C-alpha positions in Angstrom: 9.4 -6.2 16.4 5.6 -6.1 15.4 4.6 -5.2 11.8 4.1 -6.9 8.4 5.4 -10.1 7.5 8.5 -9.5 5.2 7.9 -10.2 1.5 10.7 -13.0 1.5 8.5 -15.0 4.0 5.3 -14.3 2.0 7.0 -15.7 -1.1 8.3 -18.8 0.7 5.1 -19.7 2.7 2.0 -17.9 1.4 1.9 -16.9 -2.1 2.3 -20.4 -3.6 -0.1 -22.0 -1.1 -3.5 -20.6 -2.2 -5.6 -23.8 -3.0 -7.0 -23.6 -6.4 -6.4 -19.9 -7.0 -3.9 -20.5 -9.7 -6.2 -22.5 -11.9 -9.6 -20.7 -11.0 -10.4 -18.5 -14.0 -12.5 -16.3 -11.8 -9.6 -15.1 -9.7 -8.3 -12.1 -11.5 -5.9 -11.0 -8.7 -4.9 -13.3 -5.9 -2.2 -12.9 -3.1 0.9 -11.0 -4.5 3.7 -8.7 -3.3 2.2 -5.3 -2.8 -1.4 -6.2 -3.6 -3.7 -5.5 -0.7 -6.9 -6.7 -2.3 -8.3 -9.6 -4.4 -10.3 -9.3 -7.5 -12.9 -12.1 -8.5 -14.7 -12.0 -11.9 -18.4 -11.2 -11.1 -21.4 -10.9 -13.2 -21.2 -7.3 -14.6 -17.9 -6.5 -13.2 -15.3 -7.5 -10.6 -15.7 -8.2 -7.0 -12.9 -6.7 -4.8 -12.2 -8.3 -1.4 -9.7 -7.2 1.3 -9.0 -8.1 4.9 -7.3 -6.1 7.7 -7.0 -6.5 11.5 -6.6 -3.6 14.0 -4.5 -4.9 16.9 -2.4 -1.9 18.3 -5.0 0.6 18.7 -6.6 0.8 22.2 -9.5 3.1 21.1 -11.5 3.8 18.0 -10.8 0.2 16.9 -14.2 0.1 15.2 -13.7 3.3 13.3 -10.2 2.5 12.2 -11.2 -1.1 11.3 -13.8 -0.1 8.8 -11.8 2.7 7.2 -8.6 0.6 6.9 -10.3 -2.4 5.2 -12.5 -0.1 2.9 -9.4 1.9 1.9 -8.0 -1.2 0.3 -11.1 -1.8 -1.7 -11.3 1.9 -2.7 -7.7 1.8 -3.8 -8.7 -1.2 -6.1 -11.3 1.1 -8.0 -14.3 -0.1 -6.2 -16.9 1.2 -3.9 -17.0 -0.8 -0.5 -20.5 -2.3 -0.2 -20.2 -5.1 2.3 -18.3 -5.8 5.6 -17.8 -8.8 7.9 -16.4 -8.2 11.3 -14.6 -10.4 13.7 -14.4 -9.0 17.3 -12.2 -10.7 19.9 -12.4 -9.2 23.4 -10.1 -9.6 26.3 -12.9 -9.9 28.9 -16.4 -9.0 29.7 -15.2 -5.4 30.7 -14.1 -4.6 27.1 -16.4 -1.9 25.7 -18.4 -3.9 23.1 -21.0 -1.1 22.9 -18.5 1.5 21.9 -16.9 -0.7 19.4 -20.1 -1.7 17.6 -21.3 2.0 17.7 -18.1 3.0 16.0 -18.4 0.1 13.4 -22.0 1.2 12.6 -21.2 4.9 12.1 -18.1 4.3 10.0 -19.8 1.8 7.7 -22.6 4.3 7.3 -20.2 7.0 6.5 -18.7 5.0 3.5 -21.9 3.6 2.5 -21.2 -0.1 3.3 -23.4 -2.7 5.0 -22.1 -4.8 7.9 -23.5 -8.4 6.8 -22.0 -10.8 9.3 -19.2 -11.8 11.4 -18.1 -13.3 14.7 -17.4 -12.3 18.3 -15.9 -14.0 21.3 -13.9 -13.5 24.5 -10.2 -14.5 24.5 -8.5 -14.0 27.8 -5.0 -14.0 26.3 -5.6 -10.7 24.7 -4.6 -7.4 26.4 -6.9 -5.2 24.3 -9.7 -5.7 21.8 -8.8 -7.1 18.3 -11.1 -6.3 15.4 -10.6 -7.7 11.9 -12.8 -6.8 8.9 -13.3 -8.1 5.5 -14.5 -5.5 3.0 -16.0 -6.2 -0.3 -17.0 -4.0 -3.2 -17.9 -4.1 -6.9 -16.3 -2.2 -9.8 -16.3 -2.4 -13.6 -12.5 -2.1 -13.8 -10.2 -3.4 -11.0 -7.2 -1.2 -10.5 -4.2 -3.1 -9.1 -1.2 -1.9 -7.1 0.9 -3.5 -9.8 -0.3 -1.5 -12.9 2.2 1.4 -13.0 4.0 2.0 -16.4 7.0 4.0 -17.4 5.9 7.5 -18.1 3.2 7.5 -15.5 2.9 10.5 -13.2 2.9 9.7 -9.4 0.1 11.5 -7.4 -0.4 11.7 -3.6 -3.7 12.9 -2.2 -3.8 15.0 1.0 -0.3 14.5 2.7 2.2 12.1 4.1 1.7 10.7 7.6 -1.7 11.6 8.4 -2.4 8.5 10.6 1.1 8.5 12.0 0.6 12.2 13.0 -2.5 11.4 14.8 -0.8 8.4 16.7 2.1 10.7 17.7 -0.5 13.2 19.2 -2.3 10.4 21.0 0.5 8.2 22.2 3.5 10.4 22.6 2.6 14.1 23.0 3.3 14.1 26.7 6.9 13.4 26.0 7.4 15.8 23.1 8.0 19.5 23.2 5.1 20.4 20.9 2.5 23.1 21.8 -1.2 21.9 22.7 -2.8 23.6 19.8 -0.5 21.6 17.4 -1.3 18.3 19.2 -5.1 19.0 19.2 -5.1 19.6 15.5 -3.0 16.5 14.8 -5.3 14.3 16.8 -8.2 15.4 14.5 -6.3 13.8 11.6 -8.1 10.5 12.4 -11.2 12.1 11.0 -9.5 12.1 7.5 -8.3 8.3 7.4 -10.8 7.4 4.6 -9.7 7.5 1.0 -13.0 6.2 -0.5 -13.7 9.7 -2.0 -10.0 9.9 -3.2 -10.3 6.7 -5.1 -13.7 7.4 -6.5 -12.3 10.6 -8.0 -9.1 9.4 -9.6 -9.8 5.7 -10.5 -10.9 6.4 -14.1 -7.5 7.7 -14.9 -5.3 5.4 -12.7 -3.1 2.7 -13.9 -2.2 1.7 -10.1 -3.6 2.9 -6.8 -2.2 2.0 -3.3 -3.0 3.5 0.2 0.2 3.8 2.2 -0.2 2.3 5.6 2.6 0.9 7.8 5.9 2.3 6.6 4.1 5.3 5.3 4.4 6.9 1.9 7.9 5.5 1.4 6.7 2.0 2.0 3.6 2.5 -0.3 5.8 3.9 -3.0 8.2 1.0 -2.9 5.1 -1.5 -2.9 4.0 -0.1 -6.1 7.4 -0.2 -7.7 7.8 -3.9 -6.7 4.4 -4.9 -7.8 4.7 -3.2 -11.1 8.2 -4.1 -11.8 9.3 -0.4 -12.3 11.5 2.3 -10.8 9.7 5.2 -9.0 11.6 8.4 -8.9 10.3 10.8 -6.3 11.1 14.3 -5.3 11.0 14.5 -1.5 10.3 18.3 -1.6 7.2 17.6 -3.7 5.6 15.4 -1.2 3.0 17.3 0.9 3.7 17.3 4.5 1.5 19.3 7.0 2.9 21.6 9.5 1.6 19.6 12.3 3.4 16.5 10.9 6.6 18.3 10.5 6.6 19.6 14.1 5.6 16.2 15.8 7.9 14.2 13.6 10.9 16.7 14.3 10.2 16.4 18.0 10.0 12.7 17.9 13.0 12.2 15.5 11.1 10.3 13.0 10.6 10.8 9.2 7.2 11.9 8.0 7.5 9.8 4.9 8.2 6.6 7.1 5.2 6.8 9.6 1.8 5.2 9.1 0.1 6.9 6.1 -3.5 5.9 6.1 -5.6 8.9 4.9 -3.6 9.5 1.7 -3.8 7.8 -1.6 -1.1 7.0 -4.1 -2.0 6.8 -7.8 -0.1 6.6 -11.1 -1.6 7.9 -14.0 -0.5 8.4 -17.7 1.3 11.7 -18.1 -1.2 12.8 -20.6 -4.1 12.5 -18.1 -2.2 13.9 -15.0 -4.0 17.4 -15.1 -7.3 15.7 -15.7 -6.8 13.4 -12.7 -5.7 16.4 -10.5 -8.7 18.4 -11.6 -11.0 15.7 -10.8 -9.6 15.3 -7.3 -9.7 19.1 -6.9 -13.5 19.1 -7.9 -14.1 16.6 -5.2 -12.4 18.8 -2.6 -9.5 16.7 -2.3 -5.8 18.2 -2.3 -3.3 16.3 -4.3 0.2 16.8 -5.7 2.4 15.2 -8.4 5.4 13.9 -6.4 7.3 12.0 -9.1 7.3 9.7 -12.2 7.4 6.1 -13.1 10.5 5.0 -15.1 12.0 1.8 -16.4 14.6 0.0 -14.3 15.0 -2.1 -11.3 11.8 -2.3 -9.0 12.9 0.2 -6.5 12.1 3.6 -5.0 14.6 6.5 -5.7 13.8 9.3 -3.2 16.0 12.1 -4.3 19.5 10.4 -4.1 18.4 7.6 -1.8 17.7 4.3 -3.4 15.3 1.9 -1.6 14.8 -1.6 -2.6 14.1 -3.4 0.7 11.0 -3.2 2.8 10.7 0.2 4.8 10.2 -0.2 8.5 7.7 2.1 10.3 9.5 4.7 12.5 6.8 4.5 15.1 7.6 0.9 16.2 10.8 1.9 17.9 9.0 4.6 19.9 6.3 2.1 21.1 9.1 -0.3 22.0 11.0 2.2 24.1 7.7 3.4 25.8 7.0 -0.2 26.7 10.5 -0.7 28.0 10.2 2.1 30.4 7.0 0.9 32.0 
């Protein structure tokens, strides 16, 4: 099954094999469970660095690549400034012009410069693969693992934004959903960036994280594990758009367990919750309080469900079933 490498394998083979990172005093945050970005001590502040590939998408790989990489930087309290891009193409018929046009437009949208990279043809590939490294600077790095007991848990926009767009693009023909809902859902890809969200809430946040694979449920669990705390979440408080509800019901998937890019999770001290929500509202960003941070085992409590193991994304079995019928 495709997806992220499980934490157990990362602990066994990755986190302890980082060269000189454990003795380099400039490394403020290196590889760790739940952390999507690194932080390096930098003159005048911290340099935040994050890398992400786009391997499953058949279209808009340039647009998605920029936003997914920059979201991790924004969720660490920084403004994305610089990008390097690796573009691997299956053959000469791949649309390099469209990919680079999308890269350019998306980078300009978030205010980042593409400063280098690499491109080549790899005939073993079935579709283009784009991998980006995003870098940004901040005066105060915000980790995934900074949540503290008593914090409020906030979610911007809604659950399952990216996953809803994927359902509309990849599975709509097989679902009993009206065309108008599908069209609105497809437009959710235009809301993938959380750069404005991070900019609005970072001064109040103890932790921030953008939920990607596994959705909001996975993102919440990653905050809990990284912070060593228990997150108590009210499912009814989690915003879910009508389009998401309809498509997920038709596909038999959980809106909280499908790709969640486009939303930002943040924990803020309880006394600053209202200020944080007001800052987001002033920036034109919808947000809701979905739960609290408590002492206890590093786990997610979603109503009566206790989740301590990594959350699998509900879309992967749909892709596997579709491939099996081809």
